[in-house]
C-alpha positions as CSV (number, residue, x, y, z in Angstrom):
1,X,-11.3,-19.3,-4.0
2,X,-12.9,-21.9,-1.8
3,X,-13.1,-21.2,1.9
4,X,-11.5,-23.4,4.5
5,X,-10.9,-23.6,8.2
6,X,-13.7,-23.5,10.8
7,X,-17.3,-23.6,9.6
8,X,-19.1,-20.3,8.9
9,X,-21.7,-20.8,11.5
10,X,-19.1,-21.6,14.2
11,X,-17.0,-18.7,13.1
12,X,-19.9,-16.3,13.3
13,X,-20.8,-17.3,16.8
14,X,-17.2,-17.1,17.9
15,X,-16.7,-13.7,16.3
16,X,-19.9,-12.3,18.0
17,X,-18.8,-13.5,21.4
18,X,-15.2,-12.3,21.1
19,X,-16.3,-9.0,19.7
20,X,-18.8,-8.6,22.6
21,X,-16.1,-9.3,25.2
22,X,-13.8,-6.7,23.6
23,X,-16.6,-4.3,23.1
24,X,-17.4,-4.4,26.9
25,X,-13.7,-3.6,27.6
26,X,-13.8,-0.7,25.1
27,X,-16.8,0.7,27.0
28,X,-14.7,0.9,30.1
29,X,-11.9,2.5,28.2
30,X,-14.3,5.0,26.7
31,X,-15.6,6.0,30.1
32,X,-12.0,6.5,31.3
33,X,-11.2,8.5,28.2
34,X,-14.1,10.9,28.7
35,X,-13.3,11.2,32.3
36,X,-9.7,12.2,31.6
37,X,-10.8,14.7,29.0
38,X,-13.4,16.4,31.2
39,X,-12.3,15.9,34.9
40,X,-11.8,19.3,36.6
41,X,-12.0,21.1,33.3
42,X,-14.2,23.8,32.1
43,X,-16.3,23.3,28.9
44,X,-14.1,25.6,26.9
45,X,-10.9,23.8,28.0
46,X,-12.0,20.4,26.7
47,X,-10.2,19.2,23.6
48,X,-13.3,19.0,21.4
49,X,-11.7,17.2,18.4
50,X,-10.4,14.4,20.5
51,X,-13.6,14.1,22.4
52,X,-15.6,14.0,19.2
53,X,-13.2,11.3,17.8
54,X,-13.6,9.2,20.9
55,X,-17.4,9.5,20.7
56,X,-17.4,8.6,17.0
57,X,-15.3,5.5,17.5
58,X,-17.6,4.4,20.3
59,X,-20.7,5.0,18.2
60,X,-19.2,3.0,15.2
61,X,-18.2,0.2,17.5
62,X,-21.7,0.0,19.0
63,X,-23.4,0.1,15.7
64,X,-21.1,-2.7,14.4
65,X,-21.9,-4.8,17.5
66,X,-25.6,-4.3,16.9
67,X,-25.5,-5.2,13.3
68,X,-23.4,-8.3,14.1
69,X,-26.0,-9.5,16.6
70,X,-28.8,-8.9,14.1
71,X,-26.9,-10.8,11.5
72,X,-26.4,-13.8,13.9
73,X,-30.1,-13.7,14.7
74,X,-31.1,-13.7,11.0
75,X,-28.8,-16.6,10.3
76,X,-29.7,-18.8,13.3
77,X,-33.2,-17.9,14.0
78,X,-35.0,-15.9,11.2
79,X,-33.8,-17.7,8.1
80,X,-32.6,-20.9,9.7
81,X,-35.1,-23.1,7.8
82,X,-36.1,-20.8,4.9
83,X,-32.7,-19.9,3.5
84,X,-30.9,-22.2,1.1
85,X,-28.3,-24.3,3.0
86,X,-29.5,-22.8,6.3
87,X,-27.2,-20.6,8.4
88,X,-24.1,-21.5,6.5
89,X,-25.7,-20.4,3.2
90,X,-26.9,-17.2,4.8
91,X,-23.6,-16.3,6.2
92,X,-21.7,-17.1,3.0
93,X,-23.9,-14.7,1.0
94,X,-22.0,-11.4,0.8
95,X,-25.0,-9.6,-0.8
96,X,-26.9,-9.6,2.5
97,X,-27.7,-6.1,3.8
98,X,-26.2,-6.7,7.2
99,X,-22.9,-7.9,5.7
100,X,-22.6,-4.8,3.6
101,X,-23.5,-2.5,6.5
102,X,-21.1,-4.0,9.0
103,X,-18.2,-3.9,6.6
104,X,-19.0,-0.3,5.6
105,X,-18.8,0.6,9.4
106,X,-15.4,-1.2,9.5
107,X,-14.1,0.8,6.6
108,X,-15.3,4.1,8.1
109,X,-13.7,3.4,11.5
110,X,-10.4,2.3,9.9
111,X,-10.3,5.7,8.0
112,X,-11.0,7.6,11.2
113,X,-8.4,5.7,13.2
114,X,-5.6,6.0,10.6
115,X,-6.5,9.6,10.0
116,X,-6.2,10.3,13.7
117,X,-2.6,8.8,13.8
118,X,-1.7,11.0,10.8
119,X,-3.2,14.1,12.5
120,X,-1.0,13.3,15.5
121,X,2.0,13.2,13.3
122,X,1.3,16.6,11.9
123,X,0.7,18.1,15.4
124,X,4.0,16.7,16.7
125,X,6.1,17.5,13.6
126,X,4.4,20.7,12.6
127,X,5.2,20.0,9.0
128,X,3.0,19.1,6.1
129,X,5.8,17.4,4.3
130,X,6.1,14.6,6.9
131,X,2.6,13.4,6.4
132,X,2.5,13.4,2.6
133,X,3.3,9.8,2.2
134,X,1.0,8.6,5.1
135,X,-1.8,10.8,3.6
136,X,-1.3,9.1,0.2
137,X,-1.5,5.7,1.9
138,X,-4.6,6.8,3.7
139,X,-6.2,7.8,0.3
140,X,-5.4,4.3,-0.9
141,X,-7.1,2.9,2.2
142,X,-10.2,5.0,1.3
143,X,-10.3,4.0,-2.3
144,X,-9.8,0.3,-1.8
145,X,-12.2,0.3,1.1
146,X,-14.9,2.0,-0.8
147,X,-14.2,-0.2,-3.8
148,X,-14.6,-3.3,-1.6
149,X,-17.9,-2.2,-0.1
150,X,-19.2,-1.2,-3.4
151,X,-18.3,-4.5,-5.0
152,X,-20.0,-6.3,-2.2
153,X,-23.1,-4.2,-2.4
154,X,-23.4,-4.9,-6.2
155,X,-22.9,-8.6,-5.9
156,X,-25.9,-10.9,-6.4
157,X,-24.6,-13.7,-4.3
158,X,-21.3,-15.5,-3.6
159,X,-18.6,-15.4,-0.9
160,X,-16.0,-12.9,0.2
161,X,-13.2,-15.0,-1.4
162,X,-14.5,-14.5,-4.9
163,X,-11.8,-13.2,-7.2
164,X,-13.7,-9.9,-8.0
165,X,-13.9,-9.0,-4.3
166,X,-10.6,-10.6,-3.1
167,X,-8.4,-8.1,-4.9
168,X,-10.1,-5.1,-3.2
169,X,-10.0,-6.6,0.2
170,X,-6.3,-7.6,0.0
171,X,-5.4,-4.2,-1.2
172,X,-7.4,-2.6,1.6
173,X,-5.7,-4.7,4.4
174,X,-2.2,-4.0,2.9
175,X,-2.8,-0.3,2.6
176,X,-4.1,0.1,6.2
177,X,-1.2,-2.0,7.5
178,X,1.3,0.3,5.7
179,X,-0.5,3.4,6.8
180,X,-0.6,2.4,10.4
181,X,3.0,1.3,10.7
182,X,4.4,4.3,8.9
183,X,2.4,6.9,10.8
184,X,3.0,5.3,14.2
185,X,6.7,4.9,13.5
186,X,7.1,8.5,12.4
187,X,5.1,9.7,15.5
188,X,7.1,7.6,17.9
189,X,10.4,8.6,16.4
190,X,9.6,12.3,16.7
191,X,8.6,12.1,20.3
192,X,11.7,10.0,21.1
193,X,13.9,12.6,19.4
194,X,12.3,15.5,21.3
195,X,12.9,13.6,24.6
196,X,16.5,12.8,23.6
197,X,17.2,16.5,22.8
198,X,16.0,17.7,26.3
199,X,17.2,14.8,28.4
200,X,20.5,16.5,29.1
201,X,18.8,19.5,30.7
202,X,16.2,17.5,32.6
203,X,16.7,16.8,36.3
204,X,13.6,14.7,36.9
205,X,12.6,11.4,35.5
206,X,11.3,11.3,31.9
207,X,7.6,11.6,31.5
208,X,7.6,11.3,27.8
209,X,8.9,7.8,27.2
210,X,5.8,6.2,28.6
211,X,3.8,7.9,25.8
212,X,6.2,6.4,23.2
213,X,5.8,3.0,24.7
214,X,2.0,3.2,24.6
215,X,2.1,4.4,21.0
216,X,4.3,1.6,20.0
217,X,2.1,-0.9,21.9
218,X,-1.0,0.4,20.3
219,X,0.6,0.2,16.9
220,X,1.7,-3.4,17.5
221,X,-1.7,-4.4,18.8
222,X,-3.6,-3.0,15.9
223,X,-1.0,-4.2,13.3
224,X,-1.1,-7.7,14.7
225,X,-4.9,-7.8,14.2
226,X,-4.5,-6.5,10.6
227,X,-1.8,-9.0,9.7
228,X,-4.0,-11.8,11.1
229,X,-6.9,-10.6,9.0
230,X,-4.8,-10.4,5.9
231,X,-3.2,-13.8,6.3
232,X,-6.5,-15.6,7.1
233,X,-8.1,-13.9,4.1
234,X,-5.2,-14.7,1.7
235,X,-5.3,-18.4,2.7
236,X,-9.1,-18.4,2.4
237,X,-9.8,-19.2,6.1
238,X,-13.2,-18.4,7.5
239,X,-11.6,-17.2,10.7
240,X,-11.0,-13.8,8.9
241,X,-14.6,-12.9,9.8
242,X,-13.8,-13.2,13.6
243,X,-10.6,-11.3,13.2
244,X,-12.2,-8.5,11.3
245,X,-15.1,-8.2,13.9
246,X,-12.5,-8.1,16.7
247,X,-10.6,-5.3,14.9
248,X,-13.5,-2.9,15.5
249,X,-13.3,-2.7,19.3
250,X,-9.5,-3.1,19.2
251,X,-9.2,0.0,17.1
252,X,-11.2,1.9,19.8
253,X,-9.1,0.4,22.6
254,X,-5.8,1.3,21.0
255,X,-7.1,4.9,20.6
256,X,-8.4,5.1,24.1
257,X,-5.2,3.7,25.7
258,X,-3.1,6.4,24.0
259,X,-5.4,9.2,25.2
260,X,-5.5,8.0,28.8
261,X,-1.7,7.6,28.9
262,X,-1.3,11.2,27.6
263,X,-3.8,12.5,30.2
264,X,-2.0,10.7,33.0
265,X,1.3,11.9,31.8
266,X,0.1,15.5,31.7
267,X,-1.2,15.3,35.2
268,X,2.1,13.9,36.4
269,X,3.9,16.6,34.6
270,X,1.8,19.3,36.2
271,X,2.5,17.8,39.6
272,X,6.3,17.6,38.9
273,X,6.3,21.1,37.6
274,X,5.2,22.4,41.1
275,X,8.3,20.8,42.7
276,X,11.3,23.0,43.3
277,X,14.1,22.4,40.8
278,X,17.8,23.1,41.3
279,X,19.3,25.7,39.1
280,X,22.4,25.3,37.1
281,X,24.5,27.3,39.7
282,X,23.2,25.0,42.4
283,X,24.1,21.9,40.5
284,X,27.6,23.3,39.9
285,X,28.0,24.2,43.5
286,X,26.9,20.6,44.6
287,X,29.7,19.2,42.3
288,X,32.3,21.5,43.9
289,X,31.2,20.7,47.4
290,X,30.4,17.0,47.5
291,X,28.3,15.3,50.2
292,X,30.3,14.4,53.3
293,X,29.2,12.8,56.6
294,X,28.1,14.9,59.5
295,X,28.5,14.0,63.2
296,X,25.6,14.8,65.3
297,X,25.6,14.8,69.2
298,X,22.3,14.3,70.9
299,X,22.2,14.7,74.7
300,X,19.5,13.0,76.8
301,X,19.0,13.9,80.4
302,X,17.0,11.6,82.7
303,X,16.1,12.6,86.2
304,X,14.2,10.7,88.9
305,X,12.1,12.6,91.4
306,X,11.5,11.0,94.8
307,X,8.4,13.1,95.1
308,X,6.9,12.0,91.9
309,X,3.7,10.2,92.3
310,X,4.7,7.8,89.4
311,X,7.8,6.6,91.3
312,X,8.0,2.7,91.3
313,X,9.8,1.0,94.2
314,X,11.5,2.3,97.4
315,X,15.1,2.6,96.2
316,X,16.4,5.9,95.1
317,X,17.7,6.2,91.5
318,X,20.6,8.6,90.7
319,X,20.3,11.1,88.0
320,X,22.0,10.1,84.8
321,X,23.1,11.9,81.7
322,X,23.5,10.0,78.5
323,X,25.3,11.4,75.5
324,X,24.8,9.6,72.2
325,X,26.4,10.2,68.9
326,X,24.9,9.6,65.5
327,X,27.5,9.4,62.7
328,X,27.4,9.0,59.0
329,X,24.4,11.2,58.1
330,X,24.9,12.7,54.6
331,X,24.8,16.4,54.4
332,X,25.2,18.9,51.7
333,X,27.0,22.1,52.6
334,X,25.4,24.0,49.8
């Protein structure tokens, strides 16, 4: 399959710049995630699996960014005049070591991100049966990803759109899209059902629905990138390199934003739990005795003293008494 779209050299520069911008934003999100996991907590209270996962995603994104920079330097500086066809020929050669390494990092991070979503489903549902299908899809992601990387590593030369490689890459993108959408949908549905079942007994504003919205937003963000990568690859557009490179920090950002939202939700829930709540008998009493206006009388007495040193003027002022009424103040007789 022949490539089309933007030239490879322009696409490589664009992907490096865009990935660098998103990587910088992911660093801020990573710092916020670590802060939410460790702030005012003892070492034994820190969620170690989540912290390790966040650290691994950050390390993989960093390694991918470094490899991408090295690859750009090799293409435009080191082998600019010595490689056949210059930078375009170097970037089109999938047998290059930097190309194999950066796509291997992408496959590993995809497996971690998708596996984390499946793990969340298991924690929320507490049932192994729910995650059987997502786990099978995750295995397909692993098989197709390893197959694609292995095929690239064994290739002597050629481009990513060669028929032998295209089938592995297409299956990999399709599998990870299905895994992400299914796992995120199951997770969001379960949280929504839990919130719906307890909403009748809750007297405060829901603190769970923001988590559902963030989960849906993260799934849509990640799925949009994957769909873009799949479409550009199927049509043979060189822009798929830029989309795949952008997917690395986007995966980390989607993971971090969910963790930060959950941490903020927990802190809000802890604060709301300290507020006094009305019991069922109090609620029933308030329905039997509805609010009604209360009339309040406030008396204000003003006296002028001729001997006062703050007296202004020579005329005498009579004492006055003013009575004011404030009406319409709601009051509960409970």
